[in-house]
PDB file of N, CA, C and O in Angstrom:
ATOM      1  N   MET A   1       0.809  -1.181   0.000  1.00  0.00           N
ATOM      2  CA  MET A   1       0.000   0.000   0.000  1.00  0.00           C
ATOM      3  C   MET A   1       0.858   1.253   0.000  1.00  0.00           C
ATOM      4  O   MET A   1       0.421   2.304   0.468  1.00  0.00           O
ATOM      5  N   GLY A   2       2.055   1.153  -0.513  1.00  0.00           N
ATOM      6  CA  GLY A   2       2.932   2.288  -0.530  1.00  0.00           C
ATOM      7  C   GLY A   2       2.787   3.158  -1.767  1.00  0.00           C
ATOM      8  O   GLY A   2       3.421   4.209  -1.859  1.00  0.00           O
ATOM      9  N   ASN A   3       1.955   2.734  -2.728  1.00  0.00           N
ATOM     10  CA  ASN A   3       1.785   3.506  -3.947  1.00  0.00           C
ATOM     11  C   ASN A   3       0.939   4.742  -3.687  1.00  0.00           C
ATOM     12  O   ASN A   3       0.039   4.725  -2.848  1.00  0.00           O
ATOM     13  N   ALA A   4       1.236   5.816  -4.415  1.00  0.00           N
ATOM     14  CA  ALA A   4       0.450   7.038  -4.297  1.00  0.00           C
ATOM     15  C   ALA A   4      -0.957   6.786  -4.830  1.00  0.00           C
ATOM     16  O   ALA A   4      -1.149   6.099  -5.833  1.00  0.00           O
ATOM     17  N   VAL A   5      -1.920   7.352  -4.140  1.00  0.00           N
ATOM     18  CA  VAL A   5      -3.320   7.227  -4.532  1.00  0.00           C
ATOM     19  C   VAL A   5      -3.797   8.633  -4.842  1.00  0.00           C
ATOM     20  O   VAL A   5      -4.081   9.416  -3.935  1.00  0.00           O
ATOM     21  N   ASN A   6      -3.884   8.955  -6.147  1.00  0.00           N
ATOM     22  CA  ASN A   6      -4.143  10.334  -6.518  1.00  0.00           C
ATOM     23  C   ASN A   6      -5.511  10.589  -7.132  1.00  0.00           C
ATOM     24  O   ASN A   6      -6.084  11.656  -6.911  1.00  0.00           O
ATOM     25  N   ASP A   7      -6.051   9.649  -7.893  1.00  0.00           N
ATOM     26  CA  ASP A   7      -7.339   9.916  -8.520  1.00  0.00           C
ATOM     27  C   ASP A   7      -8.478   9.427  -7.629  1.00  0.00           C
ATOM     28  O   ASP A   7      -8.293   8.564  -6.771  1.00  0.00           O
ATOM     29  N   LYS A   8      -9.651   9.997  -7.854  1.00  0.00           N
ATOM     30  CA  LYS A   8     -10.797   9.736  -6.976  1.00  0.00           C
ATOM     31  C   LYS A   8     -11.164   8.253  -6.935  1.00  0.00           C
ATOM     32  O   LYS A   8     -11.456   7.724  -5.863  1.00  0.00           O
ATOM     33  N   ASP A   9     -11.153   7.580  -8.072  1.00  0.00           N
ATOM     34  CA  ASP A   9     -11.499   6.155  -8.097  1.00  0.00           C
ATOM     35  C   ASP A   9     -10.516   5.333  -7.271  1.00  0.00           C
ATOM     36  O   ASP A   9     -10.918   4.432  -6.534  1.00  0.00           O
ATOM     37  N   SER A  10      -9.238   5.641  -7.393  1.00  0.00           N
ATOM     38  CA  SER A  10      -8.227   4.927  -6.608  1.00  0.00           C
ATOM     39  C   SER A  10      -8.376   5.217  -5.116  1.00  0.00           C
ATOM     40  O   SER A  10      -8.200   4.335  -4.275  1.00  0.00           O
ATOM     41  N   GLN A  11      -8.701   6.462  -4.810  1.00  0.00           N
ATOM     42  CA  GLN A  11      -8.885   6.840  -3.410  1.00  0.00           C
ATOM     43  C   GLN A  11     -10.085   6.115  -2.803  1.00  0.00           C
ATOM     44  O   GLN A  11     -10.011   5.621  -1.678  1.00  0.00           O
ATOM     45  N   LEU A  12     -11.186   6.053  -3.547  1.00  0.00           N
ATOM     46  CA  LEU A  12     -12.365   5.331  -3.056  1.00  0.00           C
ATOM     47  C   LEU A  12     -12.063   3.848  -2.881  1.00  0.00           C
ATOM     48  O   LEU A  12     -12.477   3.235  -1.898  1.00  0.00           O
ATOM     49  N   SER A  13     -11.349   3.283  -3.830  1.00  0.00           N
ATOM     50  CA  SER A  13     -10.962   1.882  -3.744  1.00  0.00           C
ATOM     51  C   SER A  13     -10.087   1.636  -2.512  1.00  0.00           C
ATOM     52  O   SER A  13     -10.263   0.649  -1.799  1.00  0.00           O
ATOM     53  N   TYR A  14      -9.143   2.549  -2.276  1.00  0.00           N
ATOM     54  CA  TYR A  14      -8.268   2.451  -1.111  1.00  0.00           C
ATOM     55  C   TYR A  14      -9.096   2.448   0.175  1.00  0.00           C
ATOM     56  O   TYR A  14      -8.895   1.601   1.044  1.00  0.00           O
ATOM     57  N   LEU A  15     -10.031   3.401   0.292  1.00  0.00           N
ATOM     58  CA  LEU A  15     -10.859   3.487   1.497  1.00  0.00           C
ATOM     59  C   LEU A  15     -11.706   2.231   1.688  1.00  0.00           C
ATOM     60  O   LEU A  15     -11.834   1.725   2.803  1.00  0.00           O
ATOM     61  N   LYS A  16     -12.273   1.741   0.614  1.00  0.00           N
ATOM     62  CA  LYS A  16     -13.089   0.520   0.701  1.00  0.00           C
ATOM     63  C   LYS A  16     -12.242  -0.670   1.143  1.00  0.00           C
ATOM     64  O   LYS A  16     -12.664  -1.459   1.989  1.00  0.00           O
ATOM     65  N   ASN A  17     -11.055  -0.795   0.573  1.00  0.00           N
ATOM     66  CA  ASN A  17     -10.170  -1.904   0.943  1.00  0.00           C
ATOM     67  C   ASN A  17      -9.762  -1.825   2.404  1.00  0.00           C
ATOM     68  O   ASN A  17      -9.765  -2.833   3.111  1.00  0.00           O
ATOM     69  N   ARG A  18      -9.412  -0.633   2.854  1.00  0.00           N
ATOM     70  CA  ARG A  18      -9.021  -0.465   4.258  1.00  0.00           C
ATOM     71  C   ARG A  18     -10.196  -0.763   5.192  1.00  0.00           C
ATOM     72  O   ARG A  18     -10.019  -1.378   6.244  1.00  0.00           O
ATOM     73  N   PHE A  19     -11.390  -0.325   4.802  1.00  0.00           N
ATOM     74  CA  PHE A  19     -12.566  -0.607   5.624  1.00  0.00           C
ATOM     75  C   PHE A  19     -12.851  -2.101   5.661  1.00  0.00           C
ATOM     76  O   PHE A  19     -13.196  -2.645   6.710  1.00  0.00           O
ATOM     77  N   ASN A  20     -12.709  -2.761   4.523  1.00  0.00           N
ATOM     78  CA  ASN A  20     -12.909  -4.218   4.485  1.00  0.00           C
ATOM     79  C   ASN A  20     -11.891  -4.931   5.373  1.00  0.00           C
ATOM     80  O   ASN A  20     -12.231  -5.898   6.055  1.00  0.00           O
ATOM     81  N   MET A  21     -10.645  -4.457   5.364  1.00  0.00           N
ATOM     82  CA  MET A  21      -9.625  -5.045   6.241  1.00  0.00           C
ATOM     83  C   MET A  21     -10.026  -4.865   7.703  1.00  0.00           C
ATOM     84  O   MET A  21      -9.889  -5.785   8.509  1.00  0.00           O
ATOM     85  N   PHE A  22     -10.517  -3.681   8.036  1.00  0.00           N
ATOM     86  CA  PHE A  22     -10.972  -3.405   9.400  1.00  0.00           C
ATOM     87  C   PHE A  22     -12.097  -4.370   9.785  1.00  0.00           C
ATOM     88  O   PHE A  22     -12.091  -4.934  10.879  1.00  0.00           O
ATOM     89  N   MET A  23     -13.049  -4.553   8.889  1.00  0.00           N
ATOM     90  CA  MET A  23     -14.176  -5.453   9.175  1.00  0.00           C
ATOM     91  C   MET A  23     -13.708  -6.897   9.348  1.00  0.00           C
ATOM     92  O   MET A  23     -14.261  -7.629  10.168  1.00  0.00           O
ATOM     93  N   GLU A  24     -12.707  -7.308   8.593  1.00  0.00           N
ATOM     94  CA  GLU A  24     -12.160  -8.654   8.748  1.00  0.00           C
ATOM     95  C   GLU A  24     -11.520  -8.827  10.123  1.00  0.00           C
ATOM     96  O   GLU A  24     -11.650  -9.877  10.752  1.00  0.00           O
ATOM     97  N   VAL A  25     -10.833  -7.791  10.577  1.00  0.00           N
ATOM     98  CA  VAL A  25     -10.229  -7.840  11.913  1.00  0.00           C
ATOM     99  C   VAL A  25     -11.323  -7.939  12.971  1.00  0.00           C
ATOM    100  O   VAL A  25     -11.211  -8.726  13.911  1.00  0.00           O
ATOM    101  N   ILE A  26     -12.378  -7.144  12.821  1.00  0.00           N
ATOM    102  CA  ILE A  26     -13.503  -7.187  13.763  1.00  0.00           C
ATOM    103  C   ILE A  26     -14.105  -8.592  13.803  1.00  0.00           C
ATOM    104  O   ILE A  26     -14.362  -9.137  14.876  1.00  0.00           O
ATOM    105  N   ASP A  27     -14.326  -9.167  12.624  1.00  0.00           N
ATOM    106  CA  ASP A  27     -14.920 -10.505  12.550  1.00  0.00           C
ATOM    107  C   ASP A  27     -14.038 -11.568  13.204  1.00  0.00           C
ATOM    108  O   ASP A  27     -14.538 -12.560  13.733  1.00  0.00           O
ATOM    109  N   ALA A  28     -12.724 -11.354  13.163  1.00  0.00           N
ATOM    110  CA  ALA A  28     -11.791 -12.359  13.677  1.00  0.00           C
ATOM    111  C   ALA A  28     -11.582 -12.261  15.193  1.00  0.00           C
ATOM    112  O   ALA A  28     -11.001 -13.162  15.797  1.00  0.00           O
ATOM    113  N   ILE A  29     -12.045 -11.191  15.794  1.00  0.00           N
ATOM    114  CA  ILE A  29     -11.806 -10.988  17.222  1.00  0.00           C
ATOM    115  C   ILE A  29     -12.700 -11.908  18.054  1.00  0.00           C
ATOM    116  O   ILE A  29     -13.895 -12.056  17.800  1.00  0.00           O
ATOM    117  N   ASP A  30     -12.082 -12.503  19.036  1.00  0.00           N
ATOM    118  CA  ASP A  30     -12.817 -13.315  20.008  1.00  0.00           C
ATOM    119  C   ASP A  30     -13.161 -12.417  21.196  1.00  0.00           C
ATOM    120  O   ASP A  30     -12.265 -11.988  21.924  1.00  0.00           O
ATOM    121  N   PRO A  31     -14.432 -12.132  21.396  1.00  0.00           N
ATOM    122  CA  PRO A  31     -14.816 -11.215  22.478  1.00  0.00           C
ATOM    123  C   PRO A  31     -14.361 -11.674  23.861  1.00  0.00           C
ATOM    124  O   PRO A  31     -14.143 -10.851  24.750  1.00  0.00           O
ATOM    125  N   GLU A  32     -14.220 -12.967  24.040  1.00  0.00           N
ATOM    126  CA  GLU A  32     -13.818 -13.494  25.339  1.00  0.00           C
ATOM    127  C   GLU A  32     -12.345 -13.237  25.658  1.00  0.00           C
ATOM    128  O   GLU A  32     -11.955 -13.189  26.824  1.00  0.00           O
ATOM    129  N   SER A  33     -11.534 -13.073  24.615  1.00  0.00           N
ATOM    130  CA  SER A  33     -10.101 -12.910  24.863  1.00  0.00           C
ATOM    131  C   SER A  33      -9.572 -11.533  24.447  1.00  0.00           C
ATOM    132  O   SER A  33      -8.365 -11.293  24.494  1.00  0.00           O
ATOM    133  N   THR A  34     -10.455 -10.642  24.048  1.00  0.00           N
ATOM    134  CA  THR A  34     -10.038  -9.300  23.637  1.00  0.00           C
ATOM    135  C   THR A  34      -9.636  -8.482  24.850  1.00  0.00           C
ATOM    136  O   THR A  34     -10.332  -8.463  25.865  1.00  0.00           O
ATOM    137  N   ASP A  35      -8.485  -7.798  24.724  1.00  0.00           N
ATOM    138  CA  ASP A  35      -8.050  -6.946  25.823  1.00  0.00           C
ATOM    139  C   ASP A  35      -7.989  -5.492  25.366  1.00  0.00           C
ATOM    140  O   ASP A  35      -8.297  -5.190  24.213  1.00  0.00           O
ATOM    141  N   ILE A  36      -7.602  -4.612  26.247  1.00  0.00           N
ATOM    142  CA  ILE A  36      -7.608  -3.180  25.965  1.00  0.00           C
ATOM    143  C   ILE A  36      -6.665  -2.816  24.820  1.00  0.00           C
ATOM    144  O   ILE A  36      -6.957  -1.889  24.064  1.00  0.00           O
ATOM    145  N   GLU A  37      -5.553  -3.514  24.673  1.00  0.00           N
ATOM    146  CA  GLU A  37      -4.629  -3.245  23.579  1.00  0.00           C
ATOM    147  C   GLU A  37      -5.281  -3.540  22.226  1.00  0.00           C
ATOM    148  O   GLU A  37      -5.061  -2.821  21.252  1.00  0.00           O
ATOM    149  N   ASP A  38      -6.085  -4.603  22.178  1.00  0.00           N
ATOM    150  CA  ASP A  38      -6.803  -4.927  20.936  1.00  0.00           C
ATOM    151  C   ASP A  38      -7.778  -3.813  20.582  1.00  0.00           C
ATOM    152  O   ASP A  38      -7.880  -3.414  19.422  1.00  0.00           O
ATOM    153  N   ILE A  39      -8.489  -3.319  21.574  1.00  0.00           N
ATOM    154  CA  ILE A  39      -9.439  -2.232  21.352  1.00  0.00           C
ATOM    155  C   ILE A  39      -8.696  -0.972  20.907  1.00  0.00           C
ATOM    156  O   ILE A  39      -9.162  -0.260  20.018  1.00  0.00           O
ATOM    157  N   ASP A  40      -7.559  -0.697  21.513  1.00  0.00           N
ATOM    158  CA  ASP A  40      -6.753   0.460  21.123  1.00  0.00           C
ATOM    159  C   ASP A  40      -6.297   0.355  19.665  1.00  0.00           C
ATOM    160  O   ASP A  40      -6.285   1.353  18.944  1.00  0.00           O
ATOM    161  N   ARG A  41      -5.923  -0.849  19.234  1.00  0.00           N
ATOM    162  CA  ARG A  41      -5.510  -1.042  17.836  1.00  0.00           C
ATOM    163  C   ARG A  41      -6.687  -0.806  16.890  1.00  0.00           C
ATOM    164  O   ARG A  41      -6.518  -0.222  15.819  1.00  0.00           O
ATOM    165  N   LEU A  42      -7.862  -1.253  17.280  1.00  0.00           N
ATOM    166  CA  LEU A  42      -9.043  -1.019  16.447  1.00  0.00           C
ATOM    167  C   LEU A  42      -9.345   0.477  16.328  1.00  0.00           C
ATOM    168  O   LEU A  42      -9.648   0.974  15.244  1.00  0.00           O
ATOM    169  N   ILE A  43      -9.259   1.173  17.435  1.00  0.00           N
ATOM    170  CA  ILE A  43      -9.487   2.612  17.422  1.00  0.00           C
ATOM    171  C   ILE A  43      -8.446   3.309  16.556  1.00  0.00           C
ATOM    172  O   ILE A  43      -8.768   4.241  15.819  1.00  0.00           O
ATOM    173  N   SER A  44      -7.214   2.863  16.644  1.00  0.00           N
ATOM    174  CA  SER A  44      -6.148   3.426  15.823  1.00  0.00           C
ATOM    175  C   SER A  44      -6.413   3.193  14.342  1.00  0.00           C
ATOM    176  O   SER A  44      -6.193   4.084  13.523  1.00  0.00           O
ATOM    177  N   MET A  45      -6.881   2.008  13.998  1.00  0.00           N
ATOM    178  CA  MET A  45      -7.224   1.713  12.610  1.00  0.00           C
ATOM    179  C   MET A  45      -8.317   2.663  12.116  1.00  0.00           C
ATOM    180  O   MET A  45      -8.233   3.184  11.003  1.00  0.00           O
ATOM    181  N   LEU A  46      -9.330   2.885  12.936  1.00  0.00           N
ATOM    182  CA  LEU A  46     -10.406   3.800  12.555  1.00  0.00           C
ATOM    183  C   LEU A  46      -9.903   5.231  12.428  1.00  0.00           C
ATOM    184  O   LEU A  46     -10.294   5.954  11.513  1.00  0.00           O
ATOM    185  N   ASP A  47      -9.043   5.632  13.339  1.00  0.00           N
ATOM    186  CA  ASP A  47      -8.468   6.980  13.271  1.00  0.00           C
ATOM    187  C   ASP A  47      -7.684   7.168  11.973  1.00  0.00           C
ATOM    188  O   ASP A  47      -7.804   8.202  11.316  1.00  0.00           O
ATOM    189  N   ASP A  48      -6.880   6.165  11.604  1.00  0.00           N
ATOM    190  CA  ASP A  48      -6.105   6.238  10.366  1.00  0.00           C
ATOM    191  C   ASP A  48      -7.028   6.323   9.148  1.00  0.00           C
ATOM    192  O   ASP A  48      -6.778   7.083   8.212  1.00  0.00           O
ATOM    193  N   LEU A  49      -8.087   5.536   9.182  1.00  0.00           N
ATOM    194  CA  LEU A  49      -9.044   5.543   8.085  1.00  0.00           C
ATOM    195  C   LEU A  49      -9.743   6.899   7.984  1.00  0.00           C
ATOM    196  O   LEU A  49      -9.962   7.408   6.885  1.00  0.00           O
ATOM    197  N   GLU A  50     -10.083   7.468   9.107  1.00  0.00           N
ATOM    198  CA  GLU A  50     -10.721   8.779   9.111  1.00  0.00           C
ATOM    199  C   GLU A  50      -9.777   9.859   8.571  1.00  0.00           C
ATOM    200  O   GLU A  50     -10.202  10.737   7.820  1.00  0.00           O
ATOM    201  N   LEU A  51      -8.501   9.794   8.950  1.00  0.00           N
ATOM    202  CA  LEU A  51      -7.524  10.760   8.447  1.00  0.00           C
ATOM    203  C   LEU A  51      -7.389  10.680   6.925  1.00  0.00           C
ATOM    204  O   LEU A  51      -7.330  11.702   6.242  1.00  0.00           O
ATOM    205  N   LYS A  52      -7.341   9.463   6.411  1.00  0.00           N
ATOM    206  CA  LYS A  52      -7.253   9.287   4.964  1.00  0.00           C
ATOM    207  C   LYS A  52      -8.499   9.835   4.284  1.00  0.00           C
ATOM    208  O   LYS A  52      -8.407  10.522   3.267  1.00  0.00           O
ATOM    209  N   TYR A  53      -9.668   9.528   4.850  1.00  0.00           N
ATOM    210  CA  TYR A  53     -10.914  10.031   4.280  1.00  0.00           C
ATOM    211  C   TYR A  53     -10.906  11.557   4.238  1.00  0.00           C
ATOM    212  O   TYR A  53     -11.264  12.150   3.220  1.00  0.00           O
ATOM    213  N   GLU A  54     -10.506  12.189   5.321  1.00  0.00           N
ATOM    214  CA  GLU A  54     -10.481  13.650   5.377  1.00  0.00           C
ATOM    215  C   GLU A  54      -9.516  14.215   4.336  1.00  0.00           C
ATOM    216  O   GLU A  54      -9.804  15.229   3.701  1.00  0.00           O
ATOM    217  N   ARG A  55      -8.382  13.562   4.165  1.00  0.00           N
ATOM    218  CA  ARG A  55      -7.407  14.001   3.152  1.00  0.00           C
ATOM    219  C   ARG A  55      -7.995  13.872   1.754  1.00  0.00           C
ATOM    220  O   ARG A  55      -7.900  14.797   0.947  1.00  0.00           O
ATOM    221  N   PHE A  56      -8.599  12.730   1.473  1.00  0.00           N
ATOM    222  CA  PHE A  56      -9.188  12.514   0.158  1.00  0.00           C
ATOM    223  C   PHE A  56     -10.353  13.474  -0.080  1.00  0.00           C
ATOM    224  O   PHE A  56     -10.509  14.007  -1.179  1.00  0.00           O
ATOM    225  N   LYS A  57     -11.158  13.687   0.937  1.00  0.00           N
ATOM    226  CA  LYS A  57     -12.295  14.604   0.822  1.00  0.00           C
ATOM    227  C   LYS A  57     -11.811  16.008   0.448  1.00  0.00           C
ATOM    228  O   LYS A  57     -12.422  16.688  -0.376  1.00  0.00           O
ATOM    229  N   LYS A  58     -10.728  16.419   1.053  1.00  0.00           N
ATOM    230  CA  LYS A  58     -10.140  17.722   0.741  1.00  0.00           C
ATOM    231  C   LYS A  58      -9.702  17.757  -0.726  1.00  0.00           C
ATOM    232  O   LYS A  58      -9.933  18.743  -1.426  1.00  0.00           O
ATOM    233  N   ASP A  59      -9.071  16.676  -1.182  1.00  0.00           N
ATOM    234  CA  ASP A  59      -8.668  16.577  -2.599  1.00  0.00           C
ATOM    235  C   ASP A  59      -9.878  16.688  -3.525  1.00  0.00           C
ATOM    236  O   ASP A  59      -9.829  17.381  -4.541  1.00  0.00           O
ATOM    237  N   TRP A  60     -10.968  15.998  -3.165  1.00  0.00           N
ATOM    238  CA  TRP A  60     -12.170  16.000  -4.003  1.00  0.00           C
ATOM    239  C   TRP A  60     -12.801  17.392  -4.064  1.00  0.00           C
ATOM    240  O   TRP A  60     -13.276  17.825  -5.114  1.00  0.00           O
ATOM    241  N   GLU A  61     -12.798  18.080  -2.928  1.00  0.00           N
ATOM    242  CA  GLU A  61     -13.355  19.419  -2.894  1.00  0.00           C
ATOM    243  C   GLU A  61     -12.537  20.366  -3.768  1.00  0.00           C
ATOM    244  O   GLU A  61     -13.096  21.240  -4.431  1.00  0.00           O
ATOM    245  N   GLU A  62     -11.219  20.194  -3.771  1.00  0.00           N
ATOM    246  CA  GLU A  62     -10.352  21.017  -4.618  1.00  0.00           C
ATOM    247  C   GLU A  62     -10.570  20.713  -6.094  1.00  0.00           C
ATOM    248  O   GLU A  62     -10.485  21.610  -6.933  1.00  0.00           O
ATOM    249  N   GLU A  63     -10.848  19.460  -6.415  1.00  0.00           N
ATOM    250  CA  GLU A  63     -11.126  19.076  -7.805  1.00  0.00           C
ATOM    251  C   GLU A  63     -12.409  19.711  -8.302  1.00  0.00           C
ATOM    252  O   GLU A  63     -12.511  20.093  -9.467  1.00  0.00           O
ATOM    253  N   ASP A  64     -13.391  19.823  -7.414  1.00  0.00           N
ATOM    254  CA  ASP A  64     -14.700  20.340  -7.797  1.00  0.00           C
ATOM    255  C   ASP A  64     -14.703  21.867  -7.992  1.00  0.00           C
ATOM    256  O   ASP A  64     -15.670  22.420  -8.515  1.00  0.00           O
ATOM    257  N   LYS A  65     -13.652  22.529  -7.583  1.00  0.00           N
ATOM    258  CA  LYS A  65     -13.602  23.999  -7.722  1.00  0.00           C
ATOM    259  C   LYS A  65     -13.354  24.395  -9.145  1.00  0.00           C
ATOM    260  O   LYS A  65     -13.281  25.585  -9.451  1.00  0.00           O
TER     261      LYS A  65
END
């Protein structure tokens, strides 16, 4: 995932893939053995995804001008 993601279609694809990865992690978690570090990693994943979305959204708004 080190390639630059510059066009809107690639950016949307990137976000969808990252969200799908997040959902796979959620599905794989055993609620009985989950600890606070696991929850922190999930929150971090969501934070990273939100940052990317905000960056891409800014790019899209600039394109629309």
